[in-house]
FIRORO-17650 format. One line per 3 residues: their letters; for each residue x, y, z of C-alpha. Coordinates in pm, 1 decimal. Layout:
REM FIRORO-17650
A) X:Y:Z  ...
REM end
This chain:
REM FIRORO-17650
MSL) 243.7:-3001.7:-281.1  30.2:-2767.9:-70.5  -250.7:-2557.2:-205.3
PAP) -138.0:-2192.6:-199.8  -350.4:-1906.2:-78.5  -570.9:-1740.3:-340.5
RLH) -408.6:-1452.2:-524.9  -558.0:-1106.2:-512.5  -392.9:-797.8:-651.9
IVG) -521.0:-515.7:-433.9  -450.9:-151.4:-475.2  -421.0:-11.1:-126.6
GIA) -495.7:337.3:-240.0  -820.1:451.5:-130.7  -793.8:360.8:232.1
CIL) -621.9:678.3:337.0  -870.6:861.1:150.2  -811.1:704.9:88.4
LAL) -445.3:700.5:141.2  -420.3:873.5:-192.1  -207.0:594.5:-310.1
LVV) -271.9:302.7:-536.4  -56.6:-0.6:-513.0  -51.2:-363.0:-612.1
IPA) -68.7:-596.6:-315.3  -68.3:-967.6:-405.3  -181.0:-1190.6:-117.9
SAA) -2.8:-1500.0:-243.6  311.3:-1672.1:-133.8  598.0:-1703.1:-376.6
VSA) 516.1:-1823.1:-726.7  727.2:-2041.0:-945.5  948.2:-1862.1:-1194.5
TTA) 850.1:-2106.4:-1469.9  688.6:-1950.8:-1777.2  618.8:-2274.6:-1966.2
VEY) 244.1:-2258.1:-1896.4  -18.7:-2113.5:-2129.1  -394.3:-2063.1:-2095.2
DIA) -639.2:-2034.1:-2383.8  -971.2:-1931.2:-2227.8  -1311.4:-1859.5:-2381.3
VRI) -1572.1:-1725.9:-2140.8  -1932.9:-1605.3:-2170.4  -2089.0:-1391.9:-1894.5
DPV) -2447.8:-1278.8:-1837.0  -2414.6:-1001.6:-1573.5  -2789.3:-974.0:-1501.6
ARR) -2842.6:-1348.6:-1458.7  -2499.2:-1366.0:-1292.3  -2407.2:-1672.0:-1497.0
IEG) -2068.6:-1767.5:-1636.9  -1958.6:-2054.0:-1856.0  -1622.4:-2115.7:-2008.0
RSV) -1370.6:-2342.7:-2171.8  -1001.5:-2341.5:-2088.1  -715.0:-2524.2:-2252.6
ITA) -398.7:-2529.6:-2042.2  -64.2:-2629.9:-2188.9  216.9:-2699.8:-1942.7
AAA) 568.8:-2807.4:-2031.8  652.9:-2897.3:-1671.1  708.9:-3267.9:-1606.5
GEL) 653.9:-3248.4:-1229.7  335.4:-3279.9:-1029.3  83.5:-3002.1:-1092.1
MLV) -221.1:-2883.7:-904.2  -529.1:-2761.8:-1089.5  -764.1:-2536.4:-891.4
LGR) -1108.3:-2384.2:-948.9  -1339.3:-2189.0:-718.8  -1592.9:-2399.8:-528.5
RFE) -1890.1:-2202.6:-660.2  -1815.9:-2338.4:-1009.5  -1877.1:-2685.1:-1149.7
VTH) -1674.5:-2871.8:-1406.3  -1892.5:-3008.4:-1686.4  -1619.1:-3172.9:-1890.4
ALI) -1246.7:-3212.5:-1832.2  -959.3:-3407.3:-1983.5  -593.9:-3429.9:-1885.1
DGV) -384.6:-3561.2:-2173.5  -701.7:-3719.5:-2308.1  -798.3:-3884.5:-1978.3
SLG) -1099.5:-3779.3:-1769.5  -1012.6:-3546.1:-1483.2  -1188.3:-3742.9:-1211.9
TSA) -1314.9:-3616.1:-877.9  -1153.0:-3347.0:-667.5  -889.4:-3507.5:-444.4
VGT) -790.0:-3212.0:-229.6  -906.1:-2858.8:-175.1  -1009.2:-2586.8:65.8
ASM) -1336.7:-2431.2:171.4  -1317.6:-2199.0:-129.4  -1135.4:-2406.9:-391.9
HAW) -1163.5:-2737.5:-573.2  -822.7:-2890.0:-638.0  -695.4:-3182.3:-844.6
RIP) -346.7:-3331.5:-824.0  -196.5:-3401.3:-1165.7  80.7:-3662.9:-1140.1
RSQ) 428.0:-3627.9:-1287.2  468.8:-3709.0:-1655.3  768.2:-3758.0:-1882.3
RGP) 568.1:-3749.2:-2207.1  630.2:-3386.3:-2298.9  382.9:-3096.0:-2277.0
RRI) 67.5:-3162.3:-2075.3  -269.9:-3063.0:-2220.7  -555.8:-2993.8:-1982.2
EVH) -901.2:-2904.5:-2115.5  -1171.7:-2791.2:-1874.1  -1530.0:-2678.2:-1938.8
WRG) -1694.0:-2511.8:-1639.3  -1992.1:-2300.2:-1539.4  -2140.9:-2139.1:-1234.7
ELA) -2331.6:-1858.4:-1068.5  -2159.4:-1535.9:-968.1  -2226.1:-1352.4:-643.6
PLD) -2441.9:-1038.7:-654.4  -2242.3:-718.0:-671.1  -2280.4:-538.8:-336.8
TSL) -2238.8:-163.3:-377.5  -2319.3:-98.2:-9.3  -1977.5:-218.3:107.7
DHR) -1717.4:35.7:210.6  -1362.4:35.6:76.9  -1213.1:-189.4:343.3
QTL) -1494.0:-444.1:308.2  -1461.3:-440.0:-70.0  -1087.5:-507.2:-55.2
GRI) -1144.5:-797.9:181.2  -1399.4:-966.3:-43.1  -1266.4:-1207.4:-302.7
EPA) -1592.4:-1343.0:-442.9  -1653.4:-1316.7:-818.7  -1946.2:-1073.3:-839.2
SSA) -2168.2:-938.2:-1114.0  -2461.9:-713.0:-1196.1  -2571.6:-488.4:-1481.2
AGT) -2365.1:-209.5:-1317.2  -2042.1:-407.1:-1324.9  -1865.2:-740.8:-1307.0
FLP) -1542.4:-814.3:-1124.6  -1382.4:-1159.1:-1122.3  -1060.5:-1144.2:-917.7
DSS) -800.8:-1407.1:-990.3  -804.6:-1501.3:-622.3  -1169.8:-1613.4:-651.6
GWY) -1071.1:-1903.4:-877.4  -1313.7:-1796.4:-1150.2  -1119.5:-1994.5:-1411.4
PHL) -925.7:-2324.5:-1386.3  -555.3:-2259.1:-1334.6  -237.9:-2426.4:-1215.8
AGT) -149.5:-2319.4:-864.4  180.8:-2144.1:-798.4  288.1:-2086.8:-1159.3
LAR) 336.4:-1787.8:-1383.4  162.8:-1824.7:-1720.0  97.5:-1656.0:-2051.8
YRV) -263.1:-1642.5:-2164.2  -522.8:-1567.3:-2428.2  -878.4:-1480.6:-2324.0
SLE) -1184.8:-1454.0:-2549.7  -1472.7:-1273.1:-2380.4  -1842.0:-1262.6:-2474.1
LPP) -2093.4:-1024.4:-2310.5  -2451.8:-916.6:-2384.4  -2529.5:-589.3:-2569.4
GQR) -2446.5:-273.4:-2373.7  -2158.8:-435.2:-2184.3  -1785.5:-420.5:-2243.8
GLV) -1512.5:-603.8:-2062.8  -1141.1:-666.1:-2044.2  -855.1:-849.0:-1881.3
AGR) -497.5:-733.6:-1847.0  -305.5:-755.0:-2172.1  -323.1:-654.3:-2538.1
LVE) -662.5:-613.1:-2701.3  -621.0:-820.6:-3018.4  -969.2:-770.9:-3163.8
ESD) -1322.3:-673.7:-3059.6  -1671.2:-631.8:-3200.5  -1976.8:-460.6:-3057.2
TAD) -2302.7:-549.3:-3235.1  -2670.6:-599.7:-3161.6  -2583.5:-957.9:-3070.1
GYR) -2340.1:-852.7:-2801.2  -1978.5:-764.9:-2731.6  -1685.9:-991.5:-2814.6
ARF) -1319.0:-928.9:-2750.4  -995.2:-1124.1:-2751.9  -695.7:-1039.7:-2533.2
EFP) -349.1:-1183.0:-2503.1  -79.4:-1147.1:-2241.9  246.4:-1281.2:-2387.2
FPS) 450.6:-1243.8:-2067.0  459.9:-1462.2:-1755.0  173.6:-1345.4:-1533.6
EGI) 64.6:-1422.0:-1178.4  -303.7:-1446.8:-1265.8  -603.6:-1310.7:-1456.1
DLM) -860.4:-1060.0:-1326.2  -1167.1:-979.9:-1539.1  -1375.7:-660.4:-1536.2
AGP) -1691.5:-567.4:-1727.5  -1958.8:-298.4:-1717.5  -2172.8:-58.5:-1922.4
YTV) -1861.4:128.3:-2030.4  -1798.7:419.4:-2259.4  -1450.5:368.1:-2401.7
ETD) -1215.8:649.6:-2503.4  -877.2:584.6:-2662.8  -549.1:754.1:-2738.6
TMR) -211.7:643.4:-2871.4  140.0:740.4:-2772.8  485.1:644.7:-2894.6
GAG) 701.2:482.8:-2627.4  1072.8:537.6:-2569.4  1165.4:246.6:-2796.2
GKS) 933.7:360.2:-3074.5  660.4:114.2:-2972.8  296.9:221.7:-3008.5
IQL) 116.6:224.0:-2670.7  -265.0:219.8:-2665.7  -426.6:418.5:-2384.7
RTY) -791.7:364.3:-2292.4  -1049.5:462.1:-2034.7  -1338.7:227.4:-1961.8
FHP) -1568.1:465.0:-1774.0  -1927.4:447.7:-1659.9  -2140.0:709.6:-1840.6
QIA) -2162.9:935.7:-1533.7  -1787.5:1004.1:-1539.3  -1719.9:977.3:-1912.5
ELA) -1625.4:1346.8:-1924.1  -1310.9:1270.3:-1717.4  -1162.6:1044.1:-1983.4
RKY) -948.0:1302.7:-2161.1  -781.9:1420.0:-1841.0  -694.8:1066.4:-1739.7
LDE) -555.2:978.3:-2082.3  -330.8:1285.9:-2079.3  -201.6:1211.3:-1729.7
VKA) -127.5:846.0:-1808.6  73.0:954.1:-2111.9  278.2:1197.0:-1901.7
YIE) 351.7:933.8:-1634.7  466.3:673.6:-1886.8  701.7:928.6:-2042.6
FYE) 834.6:1024.4:-1697.3  914.3:667.8:-1591.8  1055.4:563.0:-1926.9
VWI) 1320.5:832.5:-1883.2  1387.0:731.7:-1522.9  1381.2:350.0:-1553.0
GEY) 1354.1:223.9:-1908.6  1103.2:133.2:-2176.8  740.1:73.4:-2073.2
PFT) 701.7:-305.8:-2083.0  352.0:-334.8:-2232.7  154.6:-216.1:-2534.2
EFS) -138.7:-61.3:-2346.4  -263.2:96.2:-2029.2  -628.6:135.7:-1929.4
VVS) -810.2:311.9:-1647.3  -1129.9:120.9:-1563.2  -1413.9:238.9:-1339.0
SPT) -1589.1:24.1:-1080.3  -1934.9:75.4:-925.3  -1786.7:-24.1:-587.8
PTG) -1525.2:168.8:-382.6  -1249.4:-39.1:-532.7  -877.3:11.3:-576.7
FGM) -710.9:-269.7:-768.6  -406.9:-282.9:-991.6  -308.3:-530.3:-1260.1
PTL) -57.4:-525.8:-1545.2  -166.5:-274.3:-1812.7  -459.7:-134.5:-1612.0
TYL) -601.1:-1.9:-1288.1  -957.1:-61.1:-1160.3  -1092.3:223.3:-945.5
GIE) -1423.1:317.9:-790.2  -1630.9:580.8:-967.6  -1621.4:815.3:-668.2
VLR) -1246.0:773.3:-637.0  -1192.5:865.1:-1002.1  -1386.5:1187.1:-941.8
LPF) -1134.0:1302.2:-681.3  -900.3:1554.7:-847.2  -590.3:1453.4:-649.0
IRA) -608.0:1095.1:-779.2  -471.6:1200.1:-1118.9  -189.9:1398.1:-955.4
TSL) -73.2:1124.4:-718.2  -230.7:781.0:-711.9  -258.7:736.3:-1087.5
GHE) 115.6:775.7:-1132.5  178.3:526.7:-853.7  -32.6:274.8:-1040.5
VLH) 138.5:340.6:-1373.1  475.0:281.6:-1203.5  360.2:-58.9:-1079.8
NWW) 381.5:-175.1:-1440.7  758.9:-167.0:-1386.4  777.5:-270.4:-1019.7
GNG) 534.1:-545.8:-927.4  390.1:-622.9:-1270.8  708.2:-592.7:-1477.8
VYP) 944.5:-740.3:-1218.1  771.3:-973.0:-974.7  865.0:-967.4:-605.7
DYA) 981.6:-1289.5:-446.2  710.2:-1281.3:-180.7  866.2:-1564.8:19.2
HGN) 1155.3:-1329.1:101.8  970.1:-998.2:120.8  784.2:-764.8:-113.0
WSE) 1020.3:-482.8:-216.8  791.7:-338.9:-486.6  558.3:-146.1:-255.1
GLT) 834.7:53.6:-89.0  1017.5:122.8:-414.8  697.0:233.9:-585.9
TFM) 603.8:456.1:-291.3  948.8:616.2:-307.4  948.8:668.4:-685.4
ADY) 587.6:783.2:-708.7  428.2:934.6:-396.9  752.7:1065.3:-252.1
AYK) 895.4:1173.0:-589.2  587.8:1388.9:-649.9  639.1:1557.0:-312.9
ERE) 1001.4:1626.7:-402.6  880.6:1793.6:-721.6  653.3:2015.1:-509.4
GPE) 948.7:2129.3:-301.4  1163.6:2052.9:3.2  891.9:2133.4:257.5
AAR) 638.0:1897.3:96.5  897.2:1617.9:88.0  993.3:1676.3:453.2
EMR) 626.8:1669.3:551.7  590.9:1324.6:392.7  899.6:1199.4:575.3
LGW) 756.6:1334.7:899.9  432.7:1149.4:825.0  624.5:824.0:784.4
LRD) 807.9:874.2:1114.8  492.0:981.6:1297.8  314.4:670.5:1172.8
FAA) 594.5:446.3:1295.7  601.3:622.1:1632.3  230.4:538.3:1664.3
LAP) 310.6:164.5:1669.9  363.9:0.5:2005.5  718.0:-142.9:2041.1
GQD) 730.9:-491.9:1892.9  417.4:-444.5:1686.0  597.2:-434.8:1351.8
APL) 794.4:-701.3:1163.0  1108.0:-712.2:946.2  1077.1:-597.4:586.6
TAF) 1168.5:-949.0:474.8  840.5:-1065.6:632.4  624.2:-809.8:452.5
TSR) 419.0:-944.6:162.1  105.2:-731.5:151.9  -83.0:-468.6:345.4
THG) -327.9:-635.3:581.4  -360.1:-360.0:844.5  -206.4:-27.3:939.2
ASQ) 110.8:-171.3:1092.2  202.9:-369.3:780.9  153.4:-62.9:562.2
IVG) 373.4:148.4:788.8  651.6:-107.8:748.8  607.9:-236.5:393.6
YNK) 543.0:100.5:233.4  679.4:377.9:453.4  982.6:217.0:615.3
AAM) 1085.8:59.3:284.1  1043.7:389.6:97.9  1259.4:569.5:352.6
MFL) 1519.9:295.2:326.3  1545.8:375.9:-45.7  1580.7:745.1:40.8
MLR) 1871.4:667.7:275.8  2027.8:447.8:8.9  2005.7:729.8:-244.8
DLL) 2159.7:970.5:6.2  2442.6:719.2:58.0  2515.7:645.3:-309.5
GRE) 2414.6:968.3:-481.0  2126.6:1019.0:-721.5  2314.9:926.3:-1040.4
TFD) 2441.2:592.9:-906.4  2104.5:515.1:-748.6  1919.9:570.9:-1078.0
HAL) 2177.9:370.5:-1271.8  2122.3:75.6:-1034.4  1746.2:87.5:-1091.6
QLF) 1794.9:88.4:-1468.1  2032.0:-206.5:-1439.2  1784.4:-394.8:-1218.2
WRE) 1509.2:-334.4:-1473.5  1715.8:-455.8:-1768.8  1823.1:-772.8:-1588.7
QRF) 1500.6:-871.6:-1410.9  1202.5:-772.6:-1626.7  935.3:-1042.8:-1623.7
RVA) 1132.5:-1241.3:-1369.8  1078.2:-1306.9:-999.3  1335.5:-1096.9:-813.4
SWV) 1424.1:-1071.4:-445.4  1572.5:-810.4:-215.5  1905.6:-985.1:-278.3
DLR) 1875.1:-925.0:-653.6  1797.0:-561.0:-584.2  2096.4:-529.8:-351.6
RAF) 2327.8:-678.6:-613.2  2215.0:-420.5:-869.0  2303.8:-138.5:-628.4
ETA) 2637.8:-303.7:-546.4  2722.2:-340.1:-914.8  2633.6:20.4:-990.7
SGQ) 2817.3:163.2:-688.5  3110.5:-75.7:-652.3  3030.6:-94.2:-279.2
DLR) 2952.4:-384.7:-47.1  2601.7:-301.5:75.1  2529.9:-623.3:264.0
AFF) 2539.8:-459.8:608.2  2313.8:-174.1:500.3  2048.4:-404.1:354.9
EQW) 2064.0:-664.8:629.2  2004.5:-425.4:916.5  1712.4:-251.4:745.1
LAR) 1554.8:-567.9:605.4  1614.5:-834.2:869.3  1568.2:-632.3:1189.1
PGA) 1224.1:-529.8:1312.4  1177.0:-193.4:1472.8  1397.0:107.3:1416.5
PVV) 1696.7:271.5:1580.2  1643.5:517.9:1862.6  1908.6:789.3:1855.1
RIA) 1958.5:1074.5:2099.7  2213.3:1345.1:2160.8  2356.2:1253.0:2499.9
EAA) 2602.6:1542.6:2530.4  2734.2:1834.7:2330.4  3010.9:2075.3:2428.8
RTR) 3194.6:2363.4:2259.5  3552.8:2480.8:2307.1  3790.7:2719.3:2131.2
SGS) 4035.1:2558.1:1891.2  4297.2:2789.6:1747.9  4119.9:3045.3:1533.6
GYR) 3800.9:2835.7:1527.7  3588.1:2612.8:1747.1  3566.3:2248.1:1839.4
VIV) 3234.3:2075.5:1913.3  3220.1:1732.4:2077.2  2886.4:1562.2:2013.7
TLE) 2803.8:1233.5:2187.4  2529.0:1016.1:2038.1  2361.7:719.3:2202.9
QPA) 2149.5:428.5:2078.2  2026.9:109.3:2248.5  2190.3:-227.8:2190.2
PAY) 2224.1:-400.6:1952.2  2368.9:-100.1:1773.3  2280.9:-4.2:1416.7
RLR) 2540.3:129.2:1172.0  2397.6:470.1:1087.4  2486.5:787.5:901.7
VPV) 2329.4:1040.1:1137.6  2274.5:1393.8:1005.2  2353.9:1657.4:1265.9
ALH) 2289.2:2028.6:1212.5  2519.6:2283.1:1374.8  2356.9:2623.5:1401.4
TEG) 2618.8:2896.8:1398.3  2624.8:3272.9:1399.4  2662.1:3251.5:1021.4
GEE) 2397.6:2993.1:940.8  2367.1:2613.9:950.2  2610.8:2333.2:867.4
IRM) 2506.9:1968.9:820.9  2757.3:1700.4:921.3  2712.7:1324.4:871.6
LDL) 2823.2:1120.1:1174.1  2893.8:747.6:1131.0  2742.8:597.8:1442.8
ERR) 2834.5:230.4:1495.5  2836.2:183.9:1873.2  2590.7:230.3:2157.8
RQA) 2764.4:548.7:2268.6  3004.4:736.9:2047.8  3165.9:1081.0:2064.1
FTL) 3243.6:1285.8:1751.8  3477.9:1583.8:1731.3  3380.5:1850.6:1478.9
EMH) 3601.9:2143.3:1381.6  3428.9:2467.4:1284.5  3533.2:2811.8:1169.9
TRP) 3223.8:2995.4:1295.0  3101.1:2998.5:1655.1  2835.2:2723.9:1693.0
LEV) 2530.1:2799.5:1904.8  2338.1:2473.1:1916.1  2334.8:2120.7:1772.3
ALD) 2022.8:1946.4:1632.8  1972.1:1579.0:1549.7  1845.8:1506.2:1196.7
PDL) 1628.0:1818.6:1164.8  1549.0:1737.7:799.6  1426.2:1387.9:895.8
RLF) 1635.9:1182.5:654.5  1709.4:894.0:894.1  1446.3:627.9:961.3
RRL) 1422.0:600.3:1338.3  1174.3:582.2:1621.5  1107.7:938.0:1729.2
LPG) 1139.4:1002.9:2100.2  816.0:1089.4:2285.5  918.7:1454.2:2295.0
EAP) 984.7:1459.0:1920.3  677.8:1279.7:1782.7  348.9:1468.1:1784.4
PIL) 67.7:1229.6:1885.8  -169.2:1138.5:1601.5  -504.0:963.2:1576.2
RQA) -348.3:660.7:1405.1  -200.7:544.6:1734.9  -547.8:445.6:1854.6
MVD) -602.2:262.6:1524.5  -284.6:53.8:1496.3  -167.5:6.1:1856.2
RTV) -292.5:-339.5:1954.9  -246.7:-261.1:2325.8  -483.2:38.2:2325.8
ATI) -757.1:50.0:2590.2  -1100.2:190.7:2502.1  -1327.4:390.8:2732.8
LLP) -1686.2:450.7:2620.3  -1846.2:727.9:2822.5  -2213.4:682.2:2717.5
ESG) -2351.6:423.6:2957.6  -2646.3:298.1:2753.6  -2881.5:360.6:2463.8
EAR) -2811.3:469.9:2108.2  -2502.8:674.1:2199.0  -2341.8:373.2:2371.0
ATA) -2407.2:142.1:2074.5  -2274.5:403.1:1831.3  -1962.1:465.1:2040.1
EML) -1885.4:92.0:2040.1  -1942.3:73.4:1663.3  -1705.8:367.0:1608.6
ATK) -1436.5:211.7:1829.5  -1462.5:-114.8:1634.8  -1439.0:69.2:1304.7
LQN) -1138.3:276.1:1412.5  -944.3:-24.9:1540.4  -1067.1:-273.2:1278.0
RTP) -1113.3:-528.1:1556.0  -1318.8:-583.7:1869.3  -1206.9:-307.8:2109.4
RII) -1073.2:-381.1:2457.8  -1324.8:-179.9:2659.5  -1249.4:-81.2:3017.2
SAT) -1467.4:100.6:3269.4  -1466.3:479.1:3271.6  -1446.2:467.9:3651.4
NGL) -1118.1:273.9:3658.0  -786.8:443.6:3703.1  -602.3:562.7:3394.0
PAV) -442.4:265.9:3216.7  -68.9:262.3:3152.9  -126.1:210.9:2777.7
STL) -258.1:429.3:2497.3  -625.3:502.7:2550.6  -917.0:584.5:2320.3
VIG) -1201.3:776.9:2486.3  -1535.0:826.7:2306.1  -1831.5:1024.0:2435.3
LHG) -2060.6:1322.7:2404.1  -1926.5:1672.8:2466.5  -2035.2:1707.6:2828.9
QVD) -1922.0:1356.4:2916.3  -1576.2:1408.3:2766.9  -1522.9:1745.3:2937.6
AWL) -1630.7:1605.3:3274.3  -1406.1:1297.3:3237.2  -1102.3:1514.2:3154.4
ARR) -1169.3:1738.7:3452.9  -1206.2:1445.8:3694.9  -877.4:1300.2:3573.7
QLP) -704.0:1641.0:3589.6  -608.3:1604.9:3223.3  -568.7:1890.3:2971.1
ARP) -903.0:2037.4:2870.6  -1038.3:2037.3:2516.2  -785.3:2230.1:2301.0
EIV) -884.4:2582.0:2206.9  -834.9:2503.9:1836.8  -1132.9:2262.0:1841.8
QGK) -1356.6:2426.6:2100.4  -1706.2:2514.4:1983.0  -1643.9:2401.0:1624.8
GSA) -1853.1:2160.7:1422.0  -2071.5:1880.5:1550.9  -1782.6:1651.2:1654.4
QAW) -1410.9:1665.9:1718.7  -1128.3:1418.8:1767.9  -788.2:1509.1:1908.6
TVN) -480.9:1363.3:2074.6  -281.4:1459.7:2379.5  30.5:1317.0:2544.8
RAD) 0.7:1258.8:2917.9  290.1:1359.7:3140.5  406.4:994.7:3147.9
GVT) 426.6:987.9:2765.9  111.2:778.4:2712.8  -113.5:900.8:2429.6
LTL) -481.8:978.0:2476.7  -713.9:992.8:2176.5  -1044.6:1164.2:2242.5
VSA) -1355.8:1162.3:2024.4  -1630.8:1400.3:2127.4  -1969.5:1458.9:1961.3
RDA) -2270.1:1682.4:2017.3  -2516.2:1390.5:2022.5  -2561.5:1031.4:1906.1
VAL) -2638.6:1141.2:1550.2  -2316.7:1342.5:1527.7  -2125.6:1046.6:1671.1
AAL) -2275.5:810.8:1412.3  -2170.3:1047.5:1132.7  -1804.9:978.2:1221.8
VRP) -1816.2:602.7:1165.8  -1730.7:614.1:796.0  -1499.5:919.0:760.0
LPH) -1296.5:932.9:1084.2  -1075.3:625.1:1013.7  -935.4:805.9:708.3
YGR) -775.5:1082.0:919.2  -523.1:877.6:1116.5  -230.7:1106.4:1032.1
QSY) -393.9:1405.8:1200.5  -350.8:1520.0:1558.6  -696.0:1677.5:1550.7
VIF) -990.4:1681.3:1313.7  -1324.8:1862.7:1326.7  -1645.4:1745.1:1156.5
DGA) -1975.4:1903.9:1068.5  -2184.7:1591.6:1032.5  -1980.3:1357.9:811.1
KMI) -1789.0:1644.1:648.3  -1438.7:1725.3:768.4  -1410.0:2102.5:812.9
ERG) -1071.2:2140.7:983.3  -770.0:1924.4:1062.9  -404.8:1952.2:1160.3
TWP) -108.0:1803.4:1343.1  66.6:1924.8:1654.3  418.3:2050.6:1574.4
MRV) 721.4:1822.9:1594.7  1003.7:1913.0:1831.9  1351.6:1841.1:1696.2
QVL) 1618.0:1723.2:1942.5  1829.7:2033.7:2010.6  2104.4:2101.8:2263.4
KLD) 2233.3:2452.9:2316.0  2609.4:2496.8:2333.3  2734.5:2704.6:2626.8
REM end
């Protein structure tokens, strides 16, 4: 038995400023589907002293070998396994103690562990990305966060478990874990609360702070009472009512769409750090994030939905995490559809632009996606998967698609389910064999590249005949390609079933066609051709082949330019000399205004675009060279203006240009997309 990686449920929301999307991202491998494990935990925390002590009783019905793990920063003071002393740690990692528990045929196993330890200091200076990457259990008077992945309590590795947690905190503090609040008291002696989670769970995360708690109650679709709460720091307590109302509306929305809400509560909890985490029955968000008005309109609903997908049905991570793409489709994209067709198309364009920013071969199959670790994995696991669900809905129809989701929910709630289980639900609802559809989108990396090779028009009786020839590289995908025929009377959309590398289609029309356009509404996931995809800043962030040119030669500006390049790429940049010839790969160029203008002129490249000229203290923009290679340029008035970009600029990857006044974004935009169009003579 190997020791699995620590679990951490991360909401990937804030990173696109913060991506405006909150999602659960477990970092673990697959967990066992067994539910015959229970924890009964009592824990006392002193946030100021950063001390924790606890007692845990674990009951496990499994007869096989078990592995008990606990974070290395904690010490066991007393432990018994079926009445026998635990003994010394036999295996482990740099961050975890681990004890092998041999097989037993004597019925349920009882493990009792008393432990204590010192928590790490809470570091509020970290940015969002650093916070998400830190799994230490941390505490201070401003807040306590003990992620499951830190091993803050003894648990059996690789198992789902039910639990009860009793929590004790000093006066002025309140805390919680995911689950139902059974009882609580808040007196001069301190705060005490007891929670239970009666469903199989992947782990336990604990939060505490100087919270003001507001409550509300709603009646769920099945008549069940659902308790809604906000645990907010005093400085944002006035936002509580708005969040409670929005949570209620989202639960009602998804109960109609999917089925009954699986839990008895939902809480929104504030964090003193720029956090975005999601657990069953709650979401844990940074104070500054909660202040953003768009969070309630977008990201909050995404997180509520994860109580169905991700926390209500668990992905089989060993075979790919389907929950992120499905939640993105049913939350972020669904809200855009409610705004209108143009908003929805703009999101689809964003997905395709993001994918076009990846270098060929940089992505992986959806079956390999487990969690978002960098921009490329998000583009695949969230965006590509969401668009796959859009294509599936277009194929089956909305009614059948929704029926399949409801069936999947009824059959799989609180079970580990795979892409195969999801496919079977859609096959049952539709009566179709969908193996080929799922296999090509899940098992193949990359995306199809489709182009109109030829198009010709002839007269045909009283109407017209159009022959459209489509091409794609080998090995061929099986695709339903939307083609728009613009006529003297309007536009007609035809679906062409492309199955070969080159295929001609004959279309009969009553009205004289003028031109043919490939997928103008962007409903097919594909790699946009260089002429179609507008270059965006994200290419310099996610393309691992990108070369970096720093124009300042020395001093503060040089050091700042290197820091900015590292921050944008989230890795050590590959820096080349500014005097070398232009590289054949995507290039990031950073410098001061005069340096950038002079470099462009020497290379006979397009000058600074008029739309950014003379505006703000710094600008960033993209341009495609004649050979199709993308240049990303960052230009600042001085070293101070350049330094002001280090924190905000990485959040604007989907833009083709962005203008800053200090650290404040004052203007942004994307270059227009050019749809493949052939005129018919």
